N, C-alpha and C positions, 0 to 999 in steps of 0.2 A: 830897552826897556823904550828908548828913542823910536822903536817901530810899533811899540803898544801907542803911544802918545801921538802918533801923526796919523794910526789908525782911526784914534777916537775922534782927532779933530775932523777927519774926514768923515766920520759918522756924523758928526753935527751938522756937517753942512749939508747932507743927505745927499751924500753920491753913493754910487753902486760900484765904485772901486776898487774895495774892499775884498772884492770876492775872489781875486785872483789869490789875496792872501791867504782868505778863509781854506781855499782849496788846497793848500799846501800842507793840509794836515793838523789843524787846530782842531781836536777833539776832546771830547771828554773822557776821563779815564774810567775803570771800572769800578764797578758798586765796591764800596768797602768789607761790605760783608760776604761776598763772593769773589775774589781774585782770579777766578776763572772765566767769570761774565767777560761776555764776548766785546769789543771797543765799539762804542756809540757811532751812528753817522755822523757826517761832517757836521760842523756847525754852518747853519746858513745865514748870508748878511743880514741886515736890518733893511728893512721895509722903509721908502722915503717917505709915503704917508702911510700911520700904522691903522691898520683894521681892526675894527670892535670883534669879540670872538662872533657876534651873527652872520659877518660876513668873511670867517677866516676860520669855517670849518676845520678844513687841513690842518691844522695846527692845535685847534682848541677840542674837538670832538676826531680824534684818530677812529681807525677801523674797531670796533669790540674786538674782534678775534688778538689783534694787535695789542690793544692793553690786556684782556685778559692772558696771552700768554709769558706779559712782564711781572717780575717780582715787585711789591709795595715798594716806591720809591727810586724803581728802573725808571733811566731817561729814556724816550721814545724816540723825540725830538729837540732840536735845541736851533738858537737864532740869535745875532747879536740884535741889541738893541739902542736906540738913543732916549735917555729918559733926559726928563724938564722939569723945572718947579714950574707949578701951576699949566704944562702943557706947553709954555712958552721961549723957557729960559736955557736953553741948554745945561746940562752938569757933564761937568767935565771927569768922568768915570769911564770903568769899563761896565759893559751890561748885557745879559742873557737872558731870555725866556727859555724854559724848559718845560716840555711837557710830558708827563710821566705819571707812571698808576697808582690811585691810590684805592681804599675801598670803601664802600659807604656803612652806611647800619647795620644792612643785610649780608655783610664780607663778599658783597658782588664789587666785582672789577669797576670801578670807574676813572676817567680821565683825570686830571687835574694840572695846573699849571703857577709855574711861582718865576719870579723875574728875581735874579741873583745878581748883586753889585760887589763889584773891589774895586777898590779906592785904590787913586795911584801911589807910585813909592813900594819899597820895598819893606816886608814885615816879619819879624820870625816866622818858621815854620812848624807846625801848621799854622794859618793865619785864622784866629778867632771869629766867631761867627754868631750874628745877632740874628734873631729871626723876628721878625716885626710884623703884625698878626692887624692890619689894617681894619679899622669900622666900615668895613662898606656898606652895610645898613639898606641894602637894595634889594631888587627883584629883578634884576636885568643883565644880561653876559657885558653890555657897556658899560655898565658902571663898575668892572672889575678892576683893582688894583694894575695887574696886568698891563689893561688898556688904557686907564685915566694917566698913567705916571708916564707916558710916552710923548715924546718931543710932539708937536702937532694933534694930540690926541683932544677930541670934542667932548670929551667925557667932563673934564672941569667947568665946561659953559653949559651943561645943560643935565646940573644937579648932582652932580658929584663934586662936593665941595669938602668933605671931609678927607679924600685919600690924599689929595696934593698939602692940606695942611696937616696930615701926621705922618708927611713924607721926610717934614723936616725933622722928625724925632730919628729916622734912618740914619737922616744924614748926619747927628751927631754922632753917631758910631762909626760911620767913612770917615769923618775928620779924625777920628782916632786910630784909622789904620785895621780898623774891622772889616770882614764881609758881611753881605745884609743877604737875607733870605724874606723876601715877601710874596707868600702863596697867596691864591686866591682863593680861600677859604669856604667858601661858602659853595663850590663846587660847580661840577657843569650843569645844573640845575637851576642857582642861585639862590641856594635854600636858608635864605637868610635866618639869623638865629639858632640855627642846628647845630650847636656845641659842640658833640660829641665826631659829628662829619669834620667839623672844623678842626678838631683835635687831630684825626687820623690825616687829614692832608694836611696839617702845618708838620705833624713828626716825617709821614713823607716826604713834604718838599725841605726839609732838613737832611734826608737819606741821599734825595735826588742834589745837594748842593754838596754833600760831602765827599759823593763821588763824581763830580764835576770838575776835572784838574785845572783848569782855565782860573778857577776863584782860586785857587790854593789854599782851600781849607783840610779839605782828605779824614781821613777814619779816626776817631779820638780826638779830633779838636775838641774844645773847649765850645760850649754854644749855649744861649742863651735868649729868653723870650720874655719878647715885651707886647703888651695889648691893652687897649683900654677900652672899656664901653662894650660897644659890638667885635672889639679885636678881644676883650676879655676872654669871653666863652672859648672862643681857639684856643687862647693861650692856657686855662686854667684847666680847659678839660685833655691839651696835651700834658700839661703837667703830671697829670691825674694814669694819663693811659701811659706813659713811659716805662714805667717799668714792665709793662706785659703787653703794649705793644711794640716797642723799639727799644730793647733794652741794652743795644748795641750804643747807643746816640750818649755821648758824653757832655749831657744838660746839667750845669753848675747853678743853675737859677732861674727862677721868672718871674716877673713884677707885673701886676695888673690892678689896673683903676678903673673905679664906676664897673665894678663887677656885677656880671648879668649871674646871679647866684643860681635864681630860683624866679624860672619864667611865669609861674603861677602869679605869684607875688608879685611882678611886674604888672600882668596885664591886668590885675586888679587895683594896681597904683594907677594907670593912664585911663582907667575906665572912664569916659565922659570927662576926661581932662585933656590940657591943651596938647600931650603928648601920645594920644589915641590915634591919630593916624599913622606914625612912627611904628607902632607898636601892633597895630593891623597889617601892618606892611611885615613883621614878623611871624603875624596868624600865620600868613600867605605862603612866607618862604617855608615854615617847619612843614605846611601841607608837601611841600616839595621832597622830603626826606620821609616822611611817615606818612606809610599810604593808608594805615586805617584811618590817622588823622583827615587825611585827606576826603577819603570816604565819607566820615562825618561832614564834613564841611560839605559835597557835596549833594547830603542828603538833608541837610536840618538847616543850612544858612539861609535865611530868608531872602526876600528879592533882592532888598535895599543891598543885603551882603555879598549876594550873587554879582550884583549889578558895580561893587565898589572893588569887589575882586578882580572883575576882568577891568575896571579903569586902573585901581592903583599898579598892577602888575610890570606896566611898563615904565617904571621910574625907578631914579636914584633917589640917593636919600634927601636931598632936600626937597622933592616934590612930596616924598612919601610921608615926610613931616608936616610940611605945608597945607596938604590935601585935606580936605573936611578933617580938622581938629575936633573934640569933645565927642568925639562919636561913643556911641551905648554898644561896645564891641559884642559883649556876651548876650544883650541882648537882640543880638540880630541872629543868634544861633538857636533856634526852635529844643529849646530842651529846659527844665525847670530848674537843672545847675547845671551847664555847662562844664565847668571843670571838672563833676564827678562822673561825666562820661568816661567810660571803659579808653576811648582812645584817647582821650586827654588827658586823662588819669597817666597812661602809657607813657606818651611822649613827654610829660612832664616829668616823669620820673627819671625816663632814660637822660635828659637834658638837666638836670638838677646837678649841680655841683657837691661835694662834700663824702661823697661815696666810696673815695680812696684816699691815703694822704699823699701826697706827692711825696718824691724821696728826693727832694731837692730843696735846699732854703727859698723861700718866696717872700717877697714883699708887694704887699697889698694897700692900696690907699683908698681913700673915698671921702667924699663930699658929704659935711652932718648935713646940707639941707639937698641932697639929689633930689630931682624933680622927674628922674628916668627910671633910674635903674634905685631900688630902695635898700637903704642903710642897714635895717634890720636884717635883711638876708644876708647881706656881708658879715655883719657881726657873728650870727648864727654860722654861718661859713667856718670863720675864726674860729671858733669856740669850739665847732666840729673837729678842725684839725687838731687845732692846740691840748681836747682830751688825752692825744695820744705823746708818749714820750718822746717821740722820736721828732717832732714837729719841729720845724725852724721857720718863722713867720714874725716878719717886723711888720705892725700894722698900725697905719693913721690915719685920723680922721681930720679933715680939713673944714674950720669952721669959716671960712673967709670966702665961699666958692661957691656954686652951683655946679650943675653936671659937667657943662663944659668949660668953665673955667678951671675946673678941677683938676683936667689934665696939663694946662699951661702950668698952674701952680705947682702938682706933681710929678708930672713925667720927668724933668730934668732931674729932681731928687733921684726918681726911680733908675734913671740911666746911669746916674751914677751909681749907685747901688748894682747894678749890673755889671759895670764897667771891674768895680771891686772884684766881682766873682769872677769875672771873666780873666782878670788878671793874676788869679792864684788869692785873692785874699779870703782868707774864711769869714762865712757868715757870725753874726752874733748867734749863736747859741737858745733854744729855747725858742717862747714869744713874749713879744711885748707891744703891747697898744699905748700910740701915743694921741692924743687929742692937742692939736695945734692951732693957732689962730689962723697960718698961713702958711704953709710947706714952702715958700719963696723964705722963708726964714731959714729953711735946712743949709746946714753950714757946707759952703762952696756952692749952692745951688744959684743963686745968681750970677757968679762968675764963669759957672758954668753956661748958663743960659746966656749972658752976654757972649761968649767965646763960640757958642753953635750960630746964634745968629750972626755975628761978625765975618765968620768962615763963610757963611752960606752966601751972605750979602756977596763978600769977594768973589765966590762961586759964578755969581752973575753974570761979572764981567771975566769970564774962562780962568780963574784961577782952578788948578788942578784939585781934586778934592780927595785928600790925605798923605796929599806928596810933601 
């Protein structure tokens, strides 16, 4: 334990003196689904100055034949990383990045990256795991969580303002002694809003985390999912896909807020409104995962749309949102009814939630006044799930918030619910829907919020997380 703490301090000072320790055999273990899997390569030391994916292709874009030869979730490379709050304040934890194989929507092998975080201190074996899908909401690699959460990352200062903020929710789990995995769920092409892709990357990230020996999680460990807004889509698609894509994973609950259940309804809600710039970014991201939709944009996007497609591509969420709001998105597509185009219909159907009932308890919350992701779509999603007798859904609508504030008011309640699931407390059977003036009134939430902020503040001064 003393060696680990010393290593963590040296990493936060940005030194490279840990390489000798790494070389002594700190390696990830075999994948849980295949005991005969070979031992993985040695973990590399952390970079003094982290590089964004665009400047680090060796890690983020391993050779295609290497990726194809791996099983989904199999780790290809691993390295230690230094994490920080807002890119500046080092976090006293053990952390790694893993590069692993996943699949796109055409069952083609793709590389993926996730950040694995272990708190200080000893936990009962196996350590429990929370998978946090951060709302990346961007169309460039440097906006990914794996880069944005690192010490001395430039991402928080060039538009990726969501990842550092949502990282506080991950720290609440670390403070409880749980391990955390944060996947770059948009994949290697930054396919913003491609929920099924994000669901597979999320599940394969959990596979990678449970096979990574230093994280102390292991096969069969309880796992929970958390995601809000842009993170809700990979979270809920992972929940729906688990039983067919990764049935061996022991996922005990999923929490989703501000859920993007129907992207067609989201587009119509945003059209000509203040959120049109953000949603146009999602349109561009989706074209990177759906080739037929990409072809349609190539052929039918008008000159203004083609210009905006090029101009907006390099930006993170802050500038995706701020750049050119109140756009007539559908008017930029040369079609009498763009949403009825076959390529659009196919993409919307693939990304629509509710096609399969997750085989785990769900906690869903949504602002009654959400201005980005429409409440009626989430209402319909819950109704669809709850038509089936096996559904376990706790659904809350918050009346004293809008989209952004609803994560602040509802996120702690969702985490408390997830922590109960991870600790073996049974979820409420059946379905329930509750309207609350504010989810801050949830029993124990203010205490949880205060404790989390207090521990986070203490970490600014070097306090070990989870010790």
